[in-house]
C-alpha positions as CSV (number, residue, x, y, z in Angstrom):
1,X,-51.3,-69.1,-62.5
2,X,-49.8,-72.6,-62.5
3,X,-46.5,-73.3,-60.7
4,X,-43.5,-72.3,-62.9
5,X,-40.2,-74.0,-62.7
6,X,-37.1,-72.0,-63.5
7,X,-34.8,-73.9,-65.8
8,X,-31.2,-72.9,-66.3
9,X,-29.9,-72.2,-69.8
10,X,-27.3,-74.9,-69.1
11,X,-30.0,-77.5,-68.8
12,X,-31.8,-76.6,-72.0
13,X,-28.7,-75.6,-74.0
14,X,-28.6,-78.9,-75.9
15,X,-32.2,-78.4,-77.2
16,X,-31.4,-74.7,-78.0
17,X,-28.3,-75.7,-80.0
18,X,-30.1,-78.5,-81.8
19,X,-33.0,-76.1,-82.8
20,X,-30.6,-73.5,-84.0
21,X,-28.4,-75.9,-86.0
22,X,-31.5,-77.2,-87.8
23,X,-32.3,-73.6,-88.9
24,X,-35.0,-72.9,-86.3
25,X,-35.4,-70.0,-83.9
26,X,-35.6,-69.9,-80.1
27,X,-37.5,-67.4,-77.9
28,X,-35.6,-66.5,-74.7
29,X,-37.0,-64.4,-71.9
30,X,-34.9,-61.5,-70.6
31,X,-33.6,-62.2,-67.1
32,X,-30.9,-59.7,-66.4
33,X,-30.5,-55.9,-66.5
34,X,-27.4,-55.6,-68.8
35,X,-29.5,-54.6,-71.8
36,X,-31.8,-52.2,-70.1
37,X,-33.4,-49.8,-71.2
38,X,-34.0,-51.6,-74.4
39,X,-34.7,-55.0,-72.8
40,X,-36.4,-55.5,-69.5
41,X,-36.7,-58.7,-67.5
42,X,-40.3,-59.9,-67.1
43,X,-41.4,-57.7,-70.0
44,X,-39.4,-58.7,-73.1
45,X,-38.3,-61.7,-74.9
46,X,-35.9,-62.1,-77.8
47,X,-36.0,-64.4,-80.8
48,X,-32.6,-65.7,-81.7
49,X,-31.4,-67.5,-84.8
50,X,-28.0,-69.0,-85.8
51,X,-26.0,-66.7,-88.2
52,X,-22.5,-66.4,-89.5
53,X,-22.4,-62.7,-90.2
54,X,-22.4,-60.1,-87.4
55,X,-22.1,-56.4,-87.5
56,X,-21.7,-53.5,-85.1
57,X,-25.1,-52.9,-83.5
58,X,-26.2,-56.6,-83.5
59,X,-27.3,-58.1,-80.2
60,X,-25.8,-61.6,-79.9
61,X,-26.3,-64.5,-77.6
62,X,-22.9,-66.0,-76.7
63,X,-21.1,-68.1,-74.2
64,X,-18.1,-66.8,-72.3
65,X,-15.1,-69.0,-71.7
66,X,-16.3,-69.4,-68.1
67,X,-19.5,-71.0,-69.4
68,X,-21.9,-68.0,-68.7
69,X,-24.5,-67.3,-71.3
70,X,-24.8,-63.6,-72.2
71,X,-26.9,-61.3,-74.4
72,X,-24.9,-58.1,-75.4
73,X,-24.5,-55.8,-78.3
74,X,-21.5,-55.6,-80.7
75,X,-20.1,-52.1,-80.3
76,X,-16.9,-52.6,-82.3
77,X,-14.3,-55.0,-83.6
78,X,-10.5,-55.3,-83.4
79,X,-7.9,-57.7,-84.5
80,X,-8.9,-60.1,-81.7
81,X,-12.6,-60.3,-82.4
82,X,-15.8,-58.5,-81.4
83,X,-16.1,-55.8,-78.7
84,X,-19.3,-56.1,-76.8
85,X,-21.2,-54.1,-74.2
86,X,-24.6,-54.3,-72.6
87,X,-26.7,-51.2,-73.1
88,X,-26.9,-50.7,-69.4
89,X,-23.1,-51.0,-69.0
90,X,-19.9,-49.1,-69.7
91,X,-17.4,-51.9,-69.4
92,X,-16.3,-53.3,-72.8
93,X,-15.9,-57.1,-73.2
94,X,-13.2,-57.9,-75.8
95,X,-11.8,-61.0,-77.5
96,X,-15.2,-62.5,-78.3
97,X,-14.9,-64.5,-81.5
98,X,-17.2,-66.6,-83.7
99,X,-16.5,-69.6,-81.6
100,X,-18.3,-67.9,-78.6
101,X,-21.3,-66.8,-80.6
102,X,-24.4,-69.0,-80.5
103,X,-26.9,-66.8,-82.3
104,X,-28.1,-63.3,-83.2
105,X,-31.2,-61.6,-82.0
106,X,-33.6,-61.2,-85.0
107,X,-36.6,-60.0,-83.1
108,X,-37.7,-58.4,-79.8
109,X,-41.2,-59.1,-78.4
110,X,-42.8,-56.7,-76.0
111,X,-46.4,-56.5,-75.0
112,X,-47.6,-58.4,-78.0
113,X,-45.6,-56.2,-80.4
114,X,-42.6,-57.1,-82.5
115,X,-39.5,-54.9,-82.8
116,X,-37.2,-55.8,-85.7
117,X,-33.5,-54.7,-86.1
118,X,-34.4,-53.2,-89.5
119,X,-37.0,-50.8,-87.9
120,X,-35.8,-47.2,-88.4
121,X,-36.7,-46.3,-84.8
122,X,-34.7,-49.2,-83.6
123,X,-31.7,-48.3,-85.8
124,X,-31.8,-44.7,-84.5
125,X,-31.7,-46.1,-80.9
126,X,-28.8,-48.4,-81.7
127,X,-26.8,-45.6,-83.4
128,X,-27.4,-43.2,-80.6
129,X,-26.6,-45.8,-77.9
130,X,-23.3,-46.9,-79.5
131,X,-22.2,-43.3,-80.0
132,X,-23.1,-42.5,-76.4
133,X,-21.0,-45.3,-75.1
134,X,-18.1,-43.1,-73.9
135,X,-20.6,-40.8,-72.1
136,X,-23.0,-43.4,-70.7
137,X,-21.9,-43.3,-67.0
138,X,-23.9,-40.2,-66.2
139,X,-27.2,-41.0,-68.0
140,X,-27.1,-44.6,-66.6
141,X,-26.5,-43.3,-63.1
142,X,-29.5,-40.9,-63.5
143,X,-31.7,-43.7,-64.8
144,X,-30.7,-46.0,-61.9
145,X,-31.5,-43.2,-59.4
146,X,-34.9,-42.5,-61.0
147,X,-35.7,-46.2,-61.0
148,X,-35.1,-46.5,-57.2
């Protein structure tokens, strides 16, 4: 395998932004663990596209006020914006507004297969995982222990 150079999102963000603004899509590799078990680093990639409508259950690519890029799921809304949480987390992130959101995940790619948000199995997973949010601590702890 040829040498690979890791490039930060900060370095390529101008190209990502330009592609999205022109109506294109961008494929991003998964690098963290916050969306596990759905998304796994080194295995999955996501396809993102600019959008202006977001709903509970959507996975969005956004930028925090501190400059960090994040991929998390919308789990609710309130008067201050969207409420987000990674599938592998229990801490809610609030006050995310449209100005933070860069794009929405429209497709997940895994092992040559495509997972679409409209897929009934995916929808069942999303509904279960959002409803399980208040009770995630125990199952996540068990999964982490099994993984070790």
